[in-house]
Structure formats: C-alpha cells, structure tokens
All heavy atoms as TSV, in Angstrom:
chain	resi	resn	atom	element	x	y	z
A	1	MET	N	N	0.829	-1.162	0.004
A	1	MET	CA	C	0.004	-0.002	-0.005
A	1	MET	C	C	0.882	1.249	0.000
A	1	MET	O	O	0.531	2.260	0.564
A	1	MET	CB	C	-0.917	-0.011	1.214
A	1	MET	CG	C	-2.166	0.756	0.967
A	1	MET	SD	S	-3.487	0.108	1.969
A	1	MET	CE	C	-3.749	1.460	3.049
A	2	ASN	N	N	2.000	1.170	-0.630
A	2	ASN	CA	C	2.901	2.307	-0.713
A	2	ASN	C	C	2.480	3.294	-1.786
A	2	ASN	O	O	2.774	4.467	-1.700
A	2	ASN	CB	C	4.328	1.833	-0.983
A	2	ASN	CG	C	4.846	1.016	0.182
A	2	ASN	OD1	O	4.394	1.189	1.293
A	2	ASN	ND2	N	5.794	0.135	-0.084
A	3	ASP	N	N	1.822	2.793	-2.788
A	3	ASP	CA	C	1.416	3.634	-3.906
A	3	ASP	C	C	0.132	4.385	-3.553
A	3	ASP	O	O	-0.859	3.780	-3.150
A	3	ASP	CB	C	1.194	2.756	-5.141
A	3	ASP	CG	C	0.937	3.563	-6.394
A	3	ASP	OD1	O	1.252	4.766	-6.401
A	3	ASP	OD2	O	0.432	2.976	-7.357
A	4	PRO	N	N	0.105	5.721	-3.680
A	4	PRO	CA	C	-1.128	6.463	-3.360
A	4	PRO	C	C	-2.318	6.059	-4.229
A	4	PRO	O	O	-3.464	6.119	-3.784
A	4	PRO	CB	C	-0.756	7.918	-3.611
A	4	PRO	CG	C	0.726	7.966	-3.621
A	4	PRO	CD	C	1.206	6.610	-4.020
A	5	GLN	N	N	-2.066	5.657	-5.461
A	5	GLN	CA	C	-3.166	5.219	-6.334
A	5	GLN	C	C	-3.757	3.905	-5.850
A	5	GLN	O	O	-4.892	3.574	-6.136
A	5	GLN	CB	C	-2.655	5.056	-7.771
A	5	GLN	CG	C	-2.178	6.354	-8.393
A	5	GLN	CD	C	-3.342	7.320	-8.603
A	5	GLN	OE1	O	-4.478	6.906	-8.762
A	5	GLN	NE2	N	-3.028	8.605	-8.589
A	6	ASP	N	N	-2.954	3.134	-5.112
A	6	ASP	CA	C	-3.377	1.822	-4.641
A	6	ASP	C	C	-4.289	1.930	-3.414
A	6	ASP	O	O	-4.912	0.962	-3.017
A	6	ASP	CB	C	-2.138	0.993	-4.312
A	6	ASP	CG	C	-2.438	-0.472	-4.198
A	6	ASP	OD1	O	-3.354	-0.943	-4.908
A	6	ASP	OD2	O	-1.759	-1.140	-3.407
A	7	ARG	N	N	-4.383	3.097	-2.828
A	7	ARG	CA	C	-5.125	3.241	-1.584
A	7	ARG	C	C	-6.621	2.954	-1.759
A	7	ARG	O	O	-7.253	2.388	-0.878
A	7	ARG	CB	C	-4.933	4.662	-1.053
A	7	ARG	CG	C	-5.561	4.840	0.301
A	7	ARG	CD	C	-5.066	6.044	0.998
A	7	ARG	NE	N	-5.521	7.265	0.360
A	7	ARG	CZ	C	-5.321	8.463	0.839
A	7	ARG	NH1	N	-4.646	8.601	1.950
A	7	ARG	NH2	N	-5.778	9.532	0.231
A	8	PHE	N	N	-7.197	3.326	-2.872
A	8	PHE	CA	C	-8.618	3.141	-3.089
A	8	PHE	C	C	-8.924	1.967	-4.016
A	8	PHE	O	O	-10.036	1.824	-4.506
A	8	PHE	CB	C	-9.238	4.425	-3.645
A	8	PHE	CG	C	-9.076	5.575	-2.713
A	8	PHE	CD1	C	-8.203	6.598	-2.995
A	8	PHE	CD2	C	-9.808	5.620	-1.538
A	8	PHE	CE1	C	-8.045	7.664	-2.136
A	8	PHE	CE2	C	-9.656	6.682	-0.665
A	8	PHE	CZ	C	-8.771	7.703	-0.965
A	9	SER	N	N	-7.940	1.139	-4.239
A	9	SER	CA	C	-8.103	-0.003	-5.144
A	9	SER	C	C	-8.790	-1.161	-4.436
A	9	SER	O	O	-8.585	-1.403	-3.250
A	9	SER	CB	C	-6.722	-0.452	-5.630
A	9	SER	OG	O	-6.829	-1.647	-6.328
A	10	LEU	N	N	-9.625	-1.861	-5.160
A	10	LEU	CA	C	-10.283	-3.040	-4.595
A	10	LEU	C	C	-9.318	-4.204	-4.450
A	10	LEU	O	O	-9.591	-5.135	-3.693
A	10	LEU	CB	C	-11.471	-3.438	-5.462
A	10	LEU	CG	C	-12.621	-2.441	-5.500
A	10	LEU	CD1	C	-13.717	-2.932	-6.421
A	10	LEU	CD2	C	-13.173	-2.186	-4.121
A	11	ASP	N	N	-8.195	-4.156	-5.139
A	11	ASP	CA	C	-7.195	-5.214	-4.995
A	11	ASP	C	C	-6.626	-5.225	-3.588
A	11	ASP	O	O	-6.291	-6.284	-3.055
A	11	ASP	CB	C	-6.055	-5.021	-6.005
A	11	ASP	CG	C	-6.541	-5.172	-7.434
A	11	ASP	OD1	O	-7.555	-5.871	-7.659
A	11	ASP	OD2	O	-5.915	-4.572	-8.343
A	12	THR	N	N	-6.540	-4.085	-2.953
A	12	THR	CA	C	-6.035	-4.001	-1.593
A	12	THR	C	C	-6.966	-4.736	-0.645
A	12	THR	O	O	-6.516	-5.456	0.244
A	12	THR	CB	C	-5.907	-2.528	-1.157
A	12	THR	OG1	O	-5.095	-1.834	-2.104
A	12	THR	CG2	C	-5.299	-2.413	0.215
A	13	ILE	N	N	-8.260	-4.600	-0.843
A	13	ILE	CA	C	-9.232	-5.299	-0.017
A	13	ILE	C	C	-9.078	-6.805	-0.193
A	13	ILE	O	O	-9.102	-7.564	0.778
A	13	ILE	CB	C	-10.663	-4.849	-0.362
A	13	ILE	CG1	C	-10.839	-3.378	-0.006
A	13	ILE	CG2	C	-11.695	-5.708	0.357
A	13	ILE	CD1	C	-12.137	-2.781	-0.484
A	14	ASP	N	N	-8.914	-7.249	-1.419
A	14	ASP	CA	C	-8.742	-8.675	-1.667
A	14	ASP	C	C	-7.466	-9.207	-1.021
A	14	ASP	O	O	-7.470	-10.297	-0.461
A	14	ASP	CB	C	-8.711	-8.941	-3.169
A	14	ASP	CG	C	-10.063	-8.679	-3.827
A	14	ASP	OD1	O	-11.091	-8.751	-3.109
A	14	ASP	OD2	O	-10.086	-8.396	-5.041
A	15	ARG	N	N	-6.389	-8.432	-1.067
A	15	ARG	CA	C	-5.139	-8.870	-0.439
A	15	ARG	C	C	-5.280	-8.969	1.076
A	15	ARG	O	O	-4.843	-9.937	1.690
A	15	ARG	CB	C	-3.996	-7.907	-0.791
A	15	ARG	CG	C	-3.426	-8.117	-2.169
A	15	ARG	CD	C	-2.111	-7.399	-2.331
A	15	ARG	NE	N	-2.206	-5.956	-2.077
A	15	ARG	CZ	C	-2.406	-5.043	-3.019
A	15	ARG	NH1	N	-2.518	-5.409	-4.278
A	15	ARG	NH2	N	-2.474	-3.768	-2.696
A	16	GLU	N	N	-5.928	-7.979	1.672
A	16	GLU	CA	C	-6.122	-8.007	3.122
A	16	GLU	C	C	-7.062	-9.134	3.534
A	16	GLU	O	O	-6.863	-9.773	4.553
A	16	GLU	CB	C	-6.664	-6.655	3.613
A	16	GLU	CG	C	-5.683	-5.520	3.462
A	16	GLU	CD	C	-4.413	-5.732	4.266
A	16	GLU	OE1	O	-4.482	-6.217	5.406
A	16	GLU	OE2	O	-3.332	-5.409	3.730
A	17	ARG	N	N	-8.075	-9.389	2.736
A	17	ARG	CA	C	-8.992	-10.492	3.037
A	17	ARG	C	C	-8.272	-11.838	2.927
A	17	ARG	O	O	-8.510	-12.734	3.730
A	17	ARG	CB	C	-10.188	-10.457	2.090
A	17	ARG	CG	C	-11.238	-11.494	2.441
A	17	ARG	CD	C	-12.478	-11.335	1.637
A	17	ARG	NE	N	-13.150	-10.094	2.053
A	17	ARG	CZ	C	-14.048	-9.481	1.321
A	17	ARG	NH1	N	-14.404	-9.955	0.168
A	17	ARG	NH2	N	-14.602	-8.368	1.759
A	18	ALA	N	N	-7.382	-11.963	1.959
A	18	ALA	CA	C	-6.600	-13.189	1.822
A	18	ALA	C	C	-5.692	-13.383	3.028
A	18	ALA	O	O	-5.537	-14.506	3.523
A	18	ALA	CB	C	-5.787	-13.147	0.537
A	19	LYS	N	N	-5.097	-12.295	3.527
A	19	LYS	CA	C	-4.263	-12.396	4.729
A	19	LYS	C	C	-5.090	-12.840	5.926
A	19	LYS	O	O	-4.666	-13.679	6.721
A	19	LYS	CB	C	-3.625	-11.034	5.039
A	19	LYS	CG	C	-2.505	-10.633	4.140
A	19	LYS	CD	C	-1.951	-9.299	4.596
A	19	LYS	CE	C	-1.038	-8.662	3.585
A	19	LYS	NZ	N	-0.581	-7.328	4.029
A	20	LEU	N	N	-6.288	-12.260	6.052
A	20	LEU	CA	C	-7.170	-12.633	7.158
A	20	LEU	C	C	-7.586	-14.100	7.073
A	20	LEU	O	O	-7.578	-14.816	8.061
A	20	LEU	CB	C	-8.417	-11.759	7.121
A	20	LEU	CG	C	-8.537	-10.732	8.225
A	20	LEU	CD1	C	-9.616	-9.735	7.888
A	20	LEU	CD2	C	-8.807	-11.371	9.532
A	21	ASP	N	N	-7.955	-14.538	5.881
A	21	ASP	CA	C	-8.355	-15.928	5.692
A	21	ASP	C	C	-7.208	-16.877	6.015
A	21	ASP	O	O	-7.414	-17.925	6.628
A	21	ASP	CB	C	-8.852	-16.158	4.265
A	21	ASP	CG	C	-10.196	-15.485	3.995
A	21	ASP	OD1	O	-10.904	-15.182	4.980
A	21	ASP	OD2	O	-10.510	-15.263	2.811
A	22	ALA	N	N	-5.997	-16.508	5.619
A	22	ALA	CA	C	-4.835	-17.336	5.918
A	22	ALA	C	C	-4.582	-17.407	7.417
A	22	ALA	O	O	-4.251	-18.465	7.956
A	22	ALA	CB	C	-3.608	-16.796	5.188
A	23	ALA	N	N	-4.755	-16.290	8.110
A	23	ALA	CA	C	-4.552	-16.276	9.555
A	23	ALA	C	C	-5.610	-17.111	10.262
A	23	ALA	O	O	-5.302	-17.832	11.220
A	23	ALA	CB	C	-4.570	-14.849	10.069
A	24	ILE	N	N	-6.850	-17.028	9.803
A	24	ILE	CA	C	-7.911	-17.832	10.401
A	24	ILE	C	C	-7.663	-19.312	10.158
A	24	ILE	O	O	-7.830	-20.134	11.064
A	24	ILE	CB	C	-9.287	-17.388	9.854
A	24	ILE	CG1	C	-9.644	-16.002	10.370
A	24	ILE	CG2	C	-10.376	-18.386	10.213
A	24	ILE	CD1	C	-10.867	-15.382	9.710
A	25	LYS	N	N	-7.256	-19.657	8.958
A	25	LYS	CA	C	-6.974	-21.052	8.633
A	25	LYS	C	C	-5.813	-21.573	9.482
A	25	LYS	O	O	-5.870	-22.688	9.998
A	25	LYS	CB	C	-6.656	-21.192	7.155
A	25	LYS	CG	C	-6.433	-22.610	6.707
A	25	LYS	CD	C	-6.166	-22.685	5.226
A	25	LYS	CE	C	-5.894	-24.124	4.823
A	25	LYS	NZ	N	-5.505	-24.222	3.422
A	26	ALA	N	N	-4.783	-20.764	9.666
A	26	ALA	CA	C	-3.639	-21.174	10.474
A	26	ALA	C	C	-4.046	-21.364	11.935
A	26	ALA	O	O	-3.581	-22.289	12.601
A	26	ALA	CB	C	-2.521	-20.142	10.356
A	27	ALA	N	N	-4.922	-20.508	12.434
A	27	ALA	CA	C	-5.389	-20.630	13.812
A	27	ALA	C	C	-6.208	-21.898	13.998
A	27	ALA	O	O	-6.097	-22.588	15.018
A	27	ALA	CB	C	-6.198	-19.407	14.211
A	28	HIS	N	N	-7.040	-22.229	13.016
A	28	HIS	CA	C	-7.833	-23.458	13.106
A	28	HIS	C	C	-6.945	-24.685	13.051
A	28	HIS	O	O	-7.183	-25.659	13.778
A	28	HIS	CB	C	-8.865	-23.520	11.976
A	28	HIS	CG	C	-10.057	-22.670	12.217
A	28	HIS	ND1	N	-11.019	-22.961	13.147
A	28	HIS	CD2	C	-10.453	-21.494	11.650
A	28	HIS	CE1	C	-11.949	-22.024	13.132
A	28	HIS	NE2	N	-11.629	-21.111	12.237
A	29	GLU	N	N	-5.928	-24.651	12.215
A	29	GLU	CA	C	-5.023	-25.798	12.121
A	29	GLU	C	C	-4.188	-25.948	13.384
A	29	GLU	O	O	-3.821	-27.056	13.758
A	29	GLU	CB	C	-4.121	-25.645	10.893
A	29	GLU	CG	C	-4.876	-25.827	9.584
A	29	GLU	CD	C	-4.021	-25.529	8.376
A	29	GLU	OE1	O	-2.862	-25.099	8.537
A	29	GLU	OE2	O	-4.522	-25.713	7.249
A	30	ALA	N	N	-3.871	-24.850	14.049
A	30	ALA	CA	C	-3.073	-24.904	15.265
A	30	ALA	C	C	-3.928	-25.284	16.475
A	30	ALA	O	O	-3.401	-25.511	17.562
A	30	ALA	CB	C	-2.410	-23.556	15.507
A	31	GLY	N	N	-5.231	-25.345	16.308
A	31	GLY	CA	C	-6.112	-25.737	17.387
A	31	GLY	C	C	-6.415	-24.597	18.344
A	31	GLY	O	O	-6.773	-24.827	19.489
A	32	LYS	N	N	-6.275	-23.375	17.913
A	32	LYS	CA	C	-6.546	-22.213	18.769
A	32	LYS	C	C	-7.957	-21.710	18.547
A	32	LYS	O	O	-8.182	-20.523	18.376
A	32	LYS	CB	C	-5.539	-21.114	18.487
A	32	LYS	CG	C	-4.140	-21.469	18.866
A	32	LYS	CD	C	-3.207	-20.308	18.640
A	32	LYS	CE	C	-1.794	-20.671	19.015
A	32	LYS	NZ	N	-0.868	-19.566	18.788
A	33	GLN	N	N	-8.891	-22.588	18.609
A	33	GLN	CA	C	-10.279	-22.193	18.419
A	33	GLN	C	C	-10.837	-21.769	19.773
A	33	GLN	O	O	-10.531	-22.373	20.800
A	33	GLN	CB	C	-11.090	-23.351	17.862
A	33	GLN	CG	C	-10.606	-23.807	16.512
A	33	GLN	CD	C	-11.289	-25.077	16.062
A	33	GLN	OE1	O	-12.055	-25.651	16.800
A	33	GLN	NE2	N	-10.989	-25.510	14.867
A	34	PRO	N	N	-11.638	-20.735	19.811
A	34	PRO	CA	C	-12.200	-20.302	21.099
A	34	PRO	C	C	-13.129	-21.374	21.662
A	34	PRO	O	O	-13.869	-22.019	20.926
A	34	PRO	CB	C	-12.977	-19.038	20.766
A	34	PRO	CG	C	-13.194	-19.076	19.303
A	34	PRO	CD	C	-12.080	-19.905	18.708
A	35	SER	N	N	-13.047	-21.562	22.952
A	35	SER	CA	C	-13.892	-22.574	23.567
A	35	SER	C	C	-15.308	-22.060	23.725
A	35	SER	O	O	-15.563	-20.866	23.662
A	35	SER	CB	C	-13.324	-22.964	24.932
A	35	SER	OG	O	-13.463	-21.879	25.830
A	36	GLY	N	N	-16.223	-22.969	23.940
A	36	GLY	CA	C	-17.607	-22.590	24.107
A	36	GLY	C	C	-17.850	-21.839	25.411
A	36	GLY	O	O	-18.848	-21.145	25.551
A	37	LEU	N	N	-16.941	-21.984	26.377
A	37	LEU	CA	C	-17.117	-21.324	27.663
A	37	LEU	C	C	-16.648	-19.881	27.647
A	37	LEU	O	O	-16.892	-19.141	28.607
A	37	LEU	CB	C	-16.342	-22.102	28.736
A	37	LEU	CG	C	-16.811	-23.528	28.999
A	37	LEU	CD1	C	-15.926	-24.182	30.033
A	37	LEU	CD2	C	-18.249	-23.539	29.458
A	38	ALA	N	N	-16.004	-19.454	26.601
A	38	ALA	CA	C	-15.502	-18.079	26.532
A	38	ALA	C	C	-16.650	-17.078	26.551
A	38	ALA	O	O	-16.483	-15.969	27.042
A	38	ALA	CB	C	-14.646	-17.883	25.291
A	39	GLY	N	N	-17.789	-17.461	26.047
A	39	GLY	CA	C	-18.937	-16.557	26.029
A	39	GLY	C	C	-19.577	-16.368	27.392
A	39	GLY	O	O	-20.391	-15.488	27.585
A	40	LEU	N	N	-19.213	-17.203	28.353
A	40	LEU	CA	C	-19.804	-17.112	29.681
A	40	LEU	C	C	-19.034	-16.197	30.624
A	40	LEU	O	O	-19.361	-16.126	31.811
A	40	LEU	CB	C	-19.886	-18.512	30.304
A	40	LEU	CG	C	-20.764	-19.512	29.559
A	40	LEU	CD1	C	-20.695	-20.876	30.226
A	40	LEU	CD2	C	-22.195	-19.030	29.500
A	41	THR	N	N	-18.025	-15.502	30.138
A	41	THR	CA	C	-17.205	-14.669	31.016
A	41	THR	C	C	-17.988	-13.506	31.591
A	41	THR	O	O	-17.644	-13.018	32.661
A	41	THR	CB	C	-15.970	-14.135	30.271
A	41	THR	OG1	O	-16.404	-13.432	29.107
A	41	THR	CG2	C	-15.050	-15.257	29.873
A	42	ASN	N	N	-19.021	-13.038	30.927
A	42	ASN	CA	C	-19.821	-11.930	31.439
A	42	ASN	C	C	-21.048	-12.390	32.218
A	42	ASN	O	O	-21.855	-11.572	32.642
A	42	ASN	CB	C	-20.272	-11.021	30.284
A	42	ASN	CG	C	-19.109	-10.267	29.710
A	42	ASN	OD1	O	-18.186	-9.908	30.421
A	42	ASN	ND2	N	-19.159	-10.015	28.416
A	43	LEU	N	N	-21.171	-13.675	32.426
A	43	LEU	CA	C	-22.348	-14.202	33.117
A	43	LEU	C	C	-22.481	-13.681	34.543
A	43	LEU	O	O	-23.597	-13.336	34.960
A	43	LEU	CB	C	-22.331	-15.732	33.094
A	43	LEU	CG	C	-23.577	-16.422	33.605
A	43	LEU	CD1	C	-24.783	-16.016	32.764
A	43	LEU	CD2	C	-23.404	-17.922	33.578
A	44	PRO	N	N	-21.409	-13.583	35.351
A	44	PRO	CA	C	-21.575	-13.040	36.708
A	44	PRO	C	C	-22.116	-11.601	36.719
A	44	PRO	O	O	-22.932	-11.248	37.573
A	44	PRO	CB	C	-20.174	-13.091	37.311
A	44	PRO	CG	C	-19.489	-14.166	36.535
A	44	PRO	CD	C	-20.063	-14.103	35.150
A	45	TRP	N	N	-21.673	-10.786	35.769
A	45	TRP	CA	C	-22.190	-9.407	35.692
A	45	TRP	C	C	-23.665	-9.415	35.319
A	45	TRP	O	O	-24.450	-8.600	35.838
A	45	TRP	CB	C	-21.400	-8.601	34.653
A	45	TRP	CG	C	-20.013	-8.315	35.093
A	45	TRP	CD1	C	-18.870	-8.899	34.648
A	45	TRP	CD2	C	-19.606	-7.377	36.093
A	45	TRP	NE1	N	-17.794	-8.394	35.313
A	45	TRP	CE2	C	-18.218	-7.448	36.197
A	45	TRP	CE3	C	-20.294	-6.491	36.909
A	45	TRP	CZ2	C	-17.502	-6.655	37.078
A	45	TRP	CZ3	C	-19.581	-5.700	37.797
A	45	TRP	CH2	C	-18.203	-5.789	37.870
A	46	LEU	N	N	-24.059	-10.302	34.451
A	46	LEU	CA	C	-25.465	-10.396	34.063
A	46	LEU	C	C	-26.326	-10.828	35.232
A	46	LEU	O	O	-27.400	-10.268	35.472
A	46	LEU	CB	C	-25.614	-11.369	32.889
A	46	LEU	CG	C	-27.024	-11.577	32.359
A	46	LEU	CD1	C	-27.566	-10.284	31.772
A	46	LEU	CD2	C	-27.029	-12.666	31.308
A	47	ILE	N	N	-25.846	-11.806	35.990
A	47	ILE	CA	C	-26.595	-12.274	37.161
A	47	ILE	C	C	-26.715	-11.147	38.184
A	47	ILE	O	O	-27.795	-10.941	38.771
A	47	ILE	CB	C	-25.910	-13.514	37.764
A	47	ILE	CG1	C	-26.044	-14.696	36.801
A	47	ILE	CG2	C	-26.505	-13.849	39.123
A	47	ILE	CD1	C	-25.235	-15.906	37.200
A	48	ALA	N	N	-25.623	-10.415	38.402
A	48	ALA	CA	C	-25.671	-9.311	39.365
A	48	ALA	C	C	-26.637	-8.228	38.910
A	48	ALA	O	O	-27.384	-7.669	39.724
A	48	ALA	CB	C	-24.269	-8.736	39.552
A	49	ALA	N	N	-26.650	-7.925	37.627
A	49	ALA	CA	C	-27.546	-6.897	37.108
A	49	ALA	C	C	-29.005	-7.330	37.265
A	49	ALA	O	O	-29.856	-6.512	37.685
A	49	ALA	CB	C	-27.235	-6.610	35.639
A	50	VAL	N	N	-29.307	-8.560	36.982
A	50	VAL	CA	C	-30.678	-9.062	37.140
A	50	VAL	C	C	-31.083	-9.042	38.604
A	50	VAL	O	O	-32.208	-8.653	38.953
A	50	VAL	CB	C	-30.799	-10.475	36.529
A	50	VAL	CG1	C	-32.124	-11.119	36.908
A	50	VAL	CG2	C	-30.655	-10.409	35.016
A	51	ALA	N	N	-30.170	-9.416	39.495
A	51	ALA	CA	C	-30.474	-9.412	40.921
A	51	ALA	C	C	-30.735	-7.992	41.422
A	51	ALA	O	O	-31.664	-7.775	42.214
A	51	ALA	CB	C	-29.327	-10.048	41.708
A	52	LEU	N	N	-29.939	-7.029	40.974
A	52	LEU	CA	C	-30.158	-5.637	41.390
A	52	LEU	C	C	-31.486	-5.087	40.860
A	52	LEU	O	O	-32.203	-4.391	41.585
A	52	LEU	CB	C	-29.005	-4.765	40.914
A	52	LEU	CG	C	-27.715	-4.887	41.724
A	52	LEU	CD1	C	-26.586	-4.130	41.041
A	52	LEU	CD2	C	-27.929	-4.399	43.144
A	53	ILE	N	N	-31.801	-5.407	39.637
A	53	ILE	CA	C	-33.083	-4.950	39.068
A	53	ILE	C	C	-34.242	-5.584	39.820
A	53	ILE	O	O	-35.228	-4.920	40.156
A	53	ILE	CB	C	-33.130	-5.263	37.551
A	53	ILE	CG1	C	-32.133	-4.378	36.813
A	53	ILE	CG2	C	-34.535	-5.076	37.007
A	53	ILE	CD1	C	-31.919	-4.767	35.365
A	54	TYR	N	N	-34.134	-6.859	40.109
A	54	TYR	CA	C	-35.194	-7.550	40.867
A	54	TYR	C	C	-35.346	-6.927	42.251
A	54	TYR	O	O	-36.458	-6.667	42.704
A	54	TYR	CB	C	-34.853	-9.047	40.981
A	54	TYR	CG	C	-35.893	-9.837	41.725
A	54	TYR	CD1	C	-37.030	-10.290	41.069
A	54	TYR	CD2	C	-35.757	-10.121	43.082
A	54	TYR	CE1	C	-38.005	-11.012	41.732
A	54	TYR	CE2	C	-36.720	-10.826	43.769
A	54	TYR	CZ	C	-37.841	-11.267	43.097
A	54	TYR	OH	O	-38.801	-11.971	43.753
A	55	TRP	N	N	-34.222	-6.666	42.933
A	55	TRP	CA	C	-34.263	-6.077	44.259
A	55	TRP	C	C	-34.873	-4.675	44.212
A	55	TRP	O	O	-35.655	-4.286	45.067
A	55	TRP	CB	C	-32.857	-6.027	44.846
A	55	TRP	CG	C	-32.823	-5.406	46.213
A	55	TRP	CD1	C	-33.117	-5.983	47.390
A	55	TRP	CD2	C	-32.470	-4.045	46.504
A	55	TRP	NE1	N	-32.987	-5.079	48.408
A	55	TRP	CE2	C	-32.587	-3.881	47.900
A	55	TRP	CE3	C	-32.078	-2.967	45.724
A	55	TRP	CZ2	C	-32.314	-2.679	48.521
A	55	TRP	CZ3	C	-31.806	-1.762	46.358
A	55	TRP	CH2	C	-31.923	-1.633	47.724
A	56	TYR	N	N	-34.509	-3.894	43.184
A	56	TYR	CA	C	-35.001	-2.536	43.081
A	56	TYR	C	C	-36.534	-2.484	42.886
A	56	TYR	O	O	-37.213	-1.671	43.490
A	56	TYR	CB	C	-34.313	-1.830	41.905
A	56	TYR	CG	C	-34.743	-0.406	41.699
A	56	TYR	CD1	C	-34.311	0.611	42.540
A	56	TYR	CD2	C	-35.614	-0.070	40.664
A	56	TYR	CE1	C	-34.703	1.925	42.358
A	56	TYR	CE2	C	-36.023	1.246	40.477
A	56	TYR	CZ	C	-35.563	2.230	41.331
A	56	TYR	OH	O	-35.984	3.533	41.137
A	57	PHE	N	N	-37.048	-3.371	42.069
A	57	PHE	CA	C	-38.486	-3.320	41.755
A	57	PHE	C	C	-39.351	-4.079	42.764
A	57	PHE	O	O	-40.513	-3.757	42.949
A	57	PHE	CB	C	-38.753	-3.850	40.355
A	57	PHE	CG	C	-38.380	-2.866	39.268
A	57	PHE	CD1	C	-37.304	-3.113	38.444
A	57	PHE	CD2	C	-39.107	-1.705	39.095
A	57	PHE	CE1	C	-36.964	-2.212	37.472
A	57	PHE	CE2	C	-38.772	-0.791	38.125
A	57	PHE	CZ	C	-37.687	-1.046	37.297
A	58	PHE	N	N	-38.832	-5.106	43.415
A	58	PHE	CA	C	-39.658	-5.936	44.275
A	58	PHE	C	C	-39.275	-5.877	45.750
A	58	PHE	O	O	-39.764	-6.663	46.541
A	58	PHE	CB	C	-39.619	-7.396	43.792
A	58	PHE	CG	C	-40.175	-7.575	42.421
A	58	PHE	CD1	C	-39.347	-7.840	41.344
A	58	PHE	CD2	C	-41.531	-7.450	42.188
A	58	PHE	CE1	C	-39.866	-7.994	40.067
A	58	PHE	CE2	C	-42.059	-7.598	40.922
A	58	PHE	CZ	C	-41.227	-7.869	39.876
A	59	HIS	N	N	-38.431	-4.949	46.121
A	59	HIS	CA	C	-38.050	-4.826	47.515
A	59	HIS	C	C	-38.984	-3.929	48.261
A	59	HIS	O	O	-39.488	-2.971	47.949
A	59	HIS	CB	C	-36.602	-4.336	47.628
A	59	HIS	CG	C	-36.138	-4.346	49.027
A	59	HIS	ND1	N	-36.004	-3.218	49.769
A	59	HIS	CD2	C	-35.756	-5.368	49.847
A	59	HIS	CE1	C	-35.566	-3.514	50.968
A	59	HIS	NE2	N	-35.411	-4.821	51.025
C-alpha cells in the first residue's frame, strides 16, 4: 500500500482479506479455536444486574 493510487483499489481489499483468511486457517489448524465457555465470562455481571433490578423493583 505504498502507492497512493493503490489506496482506493479493490485489490487491496482482496489482499487483506486473503491475509485474514490465511490467519484464520492457520489458527484453526493450530487448534486455537475459542472454547464454548468463553462466552460465559460476562455471566456473573449479568446475574448481578438481574439481581439488582429484581431487588429494586420488588423490595
């Protein structure tokens, strides 16, 4: 992306997408897939928020 004319070229998008796809493929082959439990990291905050809302309205 050194060429100023190349800045708005669609070829740049294709090159960057190819780099991203290669990185994703390498991560899958290396076994670095996110676990299913990673989405539960915010669960304690959600439980606390629900408890506070319940306490506020029904106390």
